[in-house]
C-alpha positions as CSV (number, residue, x, y, z in Angstrom):
1,M,24.4,-1.6,11.0
2,S,28.1,-1.7,10.5
3,V,29.6,-1.7,7.1
4,P,31.9,-4.7,6.2
5,A,35.6,-3.9,6.3
6,S,37.3,-3.3,3.0
7,T,40.7,-2.2,1.8
8,N,39.1,0.7,0.0
9,C,37.0,2.0,2.8
10,A,39.7,4.5,3.8
11,V,39.5,6.2,0.4
12,C,35.8,5.4,-0.4
13,P,34.4,8.3,-2.4
14,H,30.9,8.0,-1.0
15,Q,31.1,6.7,2.6
16,A,27.8,8.4,3.5
17,D,26.0,6.5,0.7
18,C,27.6,3.3,1.7
19,Q,26.4,3.7,5.3
20,K,22.8,4.3,4.1
21,L,23.0,1.2,2.0
22,G,24.6,-0.8,4.8
23,T,26.9,-2.6,2.3
24,C,30.3,-1.7,1.0
25,L,30.8,-1.1,-2.7
26,D,33.3,-3.9,-3.0
27,E,30.9,-6.4,-1.3
28,I,28.1,-5.4,-3.8
29,N,30.5,-5.9,-6.8
30,T,31.8,-9.3,-5.4
31,A,28.3,-10.6,-5.0
32,Q,27.3,-9.6,-8.5
33,L,30.4,-11.3,-10.0
34,A,29.5,-14.5,-8.2
35,T,26.0,-14.6,-9.7
36,R,26.8,-13.2,-13.2
37,R,29.0,-15.9,-14.6
38,S,28.0,-15.1,-18.2
39,C,29.1,-11.4,-17.8
40,P,32.2,-11.0,-15.7
41,Y,31.6,-7.3,-15.1
42,P,29.5,-5.7,-12.2
43,T,26.8,-3.2,-12.9
44,L,28.4,-0.6,-10.6
45,M,31.8,1.1,-10.8
46,T,34.7,0.0,-8.6
47,P,36.1,2.5,-6.0
48,A,39.1,3.1,-8.3
49,Q,36.8,3.9,-11.2
50,V,34.7,6.2,-9.0
51,L,37.8,8.1,-7.9
52,E,39.2,8.4,-11.4
53,C,35.8,9.5,-12.8
54,M,35.3,12.2,-10.1
55,K,38.9,13.5,-10.7
56,A,38.2,13.7,-14.5
57,L,35.0,15.6,-13.8
58,Q,36.8,18.0,-11.5
59,D,39.5,18.5,-14.2
60,G,36.8,19.7,-16.6
61,L,36.3,16.6,-18.8
62,T,32.9,16.1,-20.3
63,L,30.8,13.0,-19.9
64,R,31.3,12.1,-23.5
65,R,35.1,12.0,-23.0
66,I,34.7,9.9,-19.8
67,T,32.3,7.4,-21.2
68,G,33.0,7.6,-25.0
69,G,36.5,6.5,-25.6
70,G,37.9,6.4,-29.1
71,K,38.7,9.8,-30.5
72,A,37.3,11.4,-27.4
73,G,40.1,9.9,-25.3
74,K,40.5,7.0,-22.9
75,M,37.2,5.6,-21.6
76,I,37.0,5.4,-17.8
77,V,33.6,3.8,-17.5
78,S,30.6,3.1,-19.8
79,L,27.6,5.4,-19.8
80,T,25.3,2.7,-18.6
81,K,27.4,1.9,-15.6
82,F,27.9,5.7,-14.8
83,K,24.1,6.2,-14.8
84,A,23.5,3.1,-12.7
85,H,26.1,4.2,-10.2
86,C,24.5,7.7,-9.9
87,V,21.1,6.0,-9.1
88,A,22.6,3.7,-6.6
89,Y,24.5,6.4,-4.8
90,P,22.3,9.6,-4.9
91,E,24.7,12.0,-3.1
92,W,27.6,11.1,-5.2
93,G,25.4,11.1,-8.3
94,A,24.2,14.7,-7.5
95,D,27.7,16.0,-7.3
96,A,28.7,14.2,-10.4
97,M,25.8,15.4,-12.5
98,R,26.4,19.0,-11.3
99,L,30.0,18.8,-12.7
100,V,28.7,17.1,-15.8
101,K,26.4,20.1,-16.6
102,A,29.1,22.6,-15.8
103,N,31.6,20.9,-18.0
104,A,29.1,20.6,-20.8
105,K,28.4,24.3,-20.7
106,A,32.1,25.2,-20.7
107,A,32.7,22.9,-23.6
108,D,29.9,24.6,-25.6
109,A,31.5,27.9,-24.9
110,L,34.7,26.6,-26.4
111,K,32.9,25.5,-29.6
112,S,31.8,29.1,-30.4
113,P,33.5,31.7,-28.1
114,K,31.7,34.7,-29.8
115,L,28.3,33.4,-28.8
116,Y,29.2,33.3,-25.1
117,K,31.2,36.5,-24.8
118,L,29.8,38.9,-22.2
119,R,31.6,42.0,-23.6
120,C,32.7,43.1,-27.1
121,K,36.3,43.7,-28.0
122,H,35.9,47.4,-27.0
123,G,34.6,46.5,-23.5
124,H,30.9,47.2,-24.0
125,S,28.4,45.0,-22.3
126,L,26.5,42.6,-24.7
127,A,23.5,42.3,-22.4
128,L,21.5,44.5,-24.9
129,R,23.0,43.0,-28.0
130,Y,21.0,42.4,-31.2
131,T,21.2,39.7,-33.8
132,Y,21.1,40.0,-37.6
133,R,21.9,37.8,-40.6
134,R,24.8,38.4,-43.0
135,Y,25.9,36.1,-45.8
136,G,23.7,33.3,-44.3
137,Y,25.3,33.5,-40.8
138,V,23.7,34.8,-37.6
139,C,25.8,37.7,-36.2
140,R,25.6,39.7,-33.0
141,G,25.8,43.5,-32.9
142,C,26.9,45.7,-30.0
143,R,24.7,48.8,-29.4
144,G,27.5,50.5,-27.5
145,C,29.8,50.3,-30.6
146,D,27.0,51.5,-32.8
147,R,26.5,54.6,-30.7
148,H,30.2,55.2,-30.6
149,R,30.5,54.9,-34.4
150,N,27.5,57.2,-35.0
151,A,28.9,59.8,-32.6
152,N,32.3,59.8,-34.3
153,A,31.3,58.8,-37.9
154,G,33.3,60.1,-40.8
155,V,34.9,63.4,-41.4
156,L,32.9,66.4,-42.5
157,K,34.6,67.7,-45.7
158,P,34.4,71.4,-46.7
159,G,31.4,72.3,-48.7
160,Q,29.4,69.1,-48.0
161,I,26.8,70.8,-45.8
162,E,26.3,73.7,-48.2
163,R,25.8,71.3,-51.2
164,A,23.4,69.1,-49.2
165,T,21.4,72.2,-48.0
166,A,21.1,73.6,-51.5
167,A,20.0,70.2,-52.8
168,L,17.3,70.0,-50.1
169,R,16.0,73.4,-51.0
170,N,15.9,72.5,-54.7
171,G,13.6,69.5,-54.1
172,A,16.0,66.7,-53.4
173,T,15.1,64.2,-50.7
174,I,17.2,63.1,-47.8
175,N,17.3,59.6,-49.2
176,Q,18.8,61.0,-52.3
177,I,21.6,63.1,-50.8
178,I,22.7,60.4,-48.3
179,H,22.0,57.2,-50.1
180,G,21.8,58.2,-53.8
181,R,18.2,57.1,-54.5
182,P,16.4,59.7,-56.7
183,T,12.8,60.7,-56.2
184,G,10.3,58.3,-57.6
185,G,11.9,55.1,-56.4
186,K,14.5,54.7,-59.1
187,Y,17.8,52.8,-58.9
188,Y,20.5,54.0,-56.5
189,D,23.2,56.2,-58.0
190,R,26.3,56.8,-56.0
191,K,27.0,60.0,-57.9
192,L,24.0,61.6,-56.2
193,I,25.4,61.1,-52.7
194,L,26.5,64.4,-51.3
195,I,27.2,63.4,-47.7
196,H,27.6,60.3,-45.6
197,P,24.5,59.4,-43.6
198,S,26.3,59.2,-40.2
199,V,28.0,62.5,-40.8
200,F,24.7,64.2,-41.8
201,Y,22.8,63.0,-38.8
202,R,25.7,63.7,-36.4
203,Y,25.8,67.3,-37.7
204,R,22.1,67.7,-37.2
205,R,22.3,66.4,-33.6
206,A,25.2,68.8,-32.9
207,N,23.6,71.8,-34.5
208,P,19.9,72.3,-33.5
209,E,19.6,75.4,-35.8
210,Y,20.6,73.4,-38.9
211,N,18.3,70.6,-37.8
212,R,15.4,73.1,-37.5
213,L,16.3,74.3,-41.0
214,V,16.0,70.8,-42.5
215,L,12.7,70.2,-40.7
216,D,11.3,73.5,-42.0
217,V,12.3,72.5,-45.6
218,L,10.6,69.1,-45.2
219,E,7.5,70.7,-43.7
220,A,7.2,73.2,-46.5
221,R,7.6,70.4,-49.0
222,I,4.9,68.4,-47.3
223,C,2.5,71.4,-47.4
224,L,3.2,71.9,-51.1
225,R,2.5,68.3,-51.8
226,N,-0.8,68.4,-50.0
227,P,-3.4,69.4,-52.6
228,T,-5.8,70.9,-50.1
229,S,-3.2,73.5,-48.8
230,I,-2.6,75.2,-52.2
231,V,-6.3,75.4,-53.3
232,A,-7.8,78.9,-52.8
233,A,-10.9,79.2,-50.6
234,G,-14.2,79.1,-52.4
235,T,-12.9,77.0,-55.3
236,F,-15.4,74.2,-54.7
237,Q,-19.0,74.4,-53.6
238,Y,-20.1,72.1,-50.7
239,V,-23.7,71.3,-50.1
240,W,-24.4,69.8,-46.6
241,D,-25.6,66.2,-46.6
242,P,-26.7,64.7,-43.3
243,A,-25.2,61.4,-44.4
244,D,-21.7,62.9,-44.3
245,A,-21.8,62.9,-40.5
246,H,-21.4,59.1,-40.7
247,A,-19.8,58.6,-44.0
248,I,-16.7,60.7,-43.5
249,P,-15.8,59.3,-40.0
250,A,-16.2,55.8,-41.5
251,M,-13.4,56.5,-44.0
252,I,-10.9,56.9,-41.1
253,P,-9.7,53.8,-39.2
254,D,-11.3,53.3,-35.8
255,G,-7.9,52.9,-34.1
256,F,-6.5,56.2,-35.3
257,P,-5.8,58.4,-32.2
258,G,-6.8,61.7,-33.7
259,K,-9.9,60.6,-35.6
260,N,-12.2,63.5,-34.3
261,D,-9.5,66.1,-35.2
262,V,-9.1,64.8,-38.7
263,V,-12.9,64.7,-39.2
264,Q,-13.0,68.3,-38.1
265,S,-10.2,69.3,-40.5
266,I,-12.0,67.6,-43.4
267,F,-15.3,69.5,-42.7
268,V,-13.4,72.8,-42.4
269,G,-11.8,72.1,-45.9
270,L,-15.2,71.3,-47.3
271,I,-16.9,74.3,-45.9
272,E,-14.1,76.7,-47.0
273,G,-14.3,75.3,-50.5
274,R,-10.7,74.0,-50.6
275,L,-11.7,70.4,-50.8
276,D,-14.1,68.7,-53.3
277,R,-16.4,66.1,-51.9
278,A,-15.9,63.8,-54.9
279,Q,-12.1,63.8,-54.3
280,L,-12.3,63.1,-50.6
281,K,-11.2,59.5,-50.8
282,Q,-8.0,60.5,-52.8
283,H,-7.0,63.3,-50.3
284,I,-8.0,61.8,-47.0
285,R,-4.5,60.2,-46.5
286,W,-3.0,63.7,-46.5
287,F,-5.1,64.7,-43.5
288,L,-3.9,61.6,-41.6
289,K,-0.2,62.4,-42.4
290,D,-0.7,66.0,-41.4
291,Y,-2.1,65.0,-38.0
292,N,0.9,62.6,-37.5
293,R,3.3,65.3,-38.4
294,Q,1.7,67.7,-35.9
295,H,1.6,65.0,-33.1
296,P,4.9,63.1,-33.5
297,G,4.4,61.0,-30.4
298,K,6.0,60.7,-27.0
299,F,9.7,61.2,-28.1
300,A,11.3,63.7,-30.4
301,K,12.5,62.4,-33.8
302,F,16.1,63.5,-33.1
303,G,17.7,63.3,-29.7
304,S,16.6,61.4,-26.6
305,G,14.5,64.1,-25.0
306,R,10.9,63.4,-24.2
307,L,8.2,65.6,-25.6
308,V,6.4,67.3,-22.7
309,S,3.3,69.5,-22.4
310,L,3.6,73.2,-21.6
311,D,0.9,72.6,-18.9
312,E,3.1,70.1,-17.1
313,A,4.2,71.1,-13.6
314,R,7.8,72.5,-13.4
315,F,8.4,71.1,-9.9
316,E,6.6,68.4,-7.8
317,D,6.1,70.8,-4.9
318,G,5.0,73.9,-6.8
319,S,2.2,75.1,-9.1
320,G,4.4,76.6,-11.8
321,T,4.2,75.1,-15.3
322,I,6.7,74.7,-18.1
323,G,4.7,77.3,-20.1
324,D,5.1,79.8,-17.3
325,N,8.9,79.3,-17.3
326,V,9.0,79.8,-21.0
327,T,6.9,83.0,-21.1
328,R,7.7,84.7,-17.8
329,G,10.9,83.1,-16.5
330,L,11.5,81.0,-13.4
331,W,11.9,83.8,-10.8
332,D,9.4,86.4,-12.1
């Protein structure tokens, strides 16, 4: 079927759609104007409007600017006519809606550039960003910048490490020397701060010997706080009760990974006379903490190294273990 000739056919924006319909756009609009005497406007756009609308979309204008008018700018066509035209000419409508979505996304990026940035001001990727609230606003943080600040945080002043070490050995907590919060949960006091937190942890990462010293001080403090570790053997007298075989395991949560080991430690303390059966409910939490301290998990507390077993194979194609490498050397 041939399409009727028209002065706009040479510049028709959707000739393929016109050939499918079998009628030119001008002919459709002329027929509608002849039958719609009460409303002298057709339901579809004119070829000039179509060209102008497509050019505006290609220039990056949003659908609101094209169909809104007023403060948004000069209106090219109404929203109802634009949607009707997209339905009547599917191929043109698909291209137009693709541009509408792209322009809308670009306009949203202009509203809040920080929310659509792919990299921070220092060039780090924001793919692994995190969000937090500050003063009622949602903010984004860069993990790369955090790692850089922590690695180069502050300046270590003379005497800070010595004063912090002396305070730890005299019973001060880490929370006190880096944040100023005294033992017992009292209010923060900036006068108690001896060293900046980032400087303290950076020094521990850079000096494994000092980190080991801090851990030994904390471990000794935990042992002193555990009432069962300072009680002499034979202080209490334990009489075996068959019901304890079920009562003591019931005091420990079922999901605790080292439940059997903790139960064994409790019975050892009872049999040695370091633990009183009447005070078991008060002291059982110390056994749980002691187990968690001895089995810290998959990763070390400081550093990114993974905790491995000494029985793990040193190489995939050999039978030597890490323990053999530690005790005898690799080439013995």
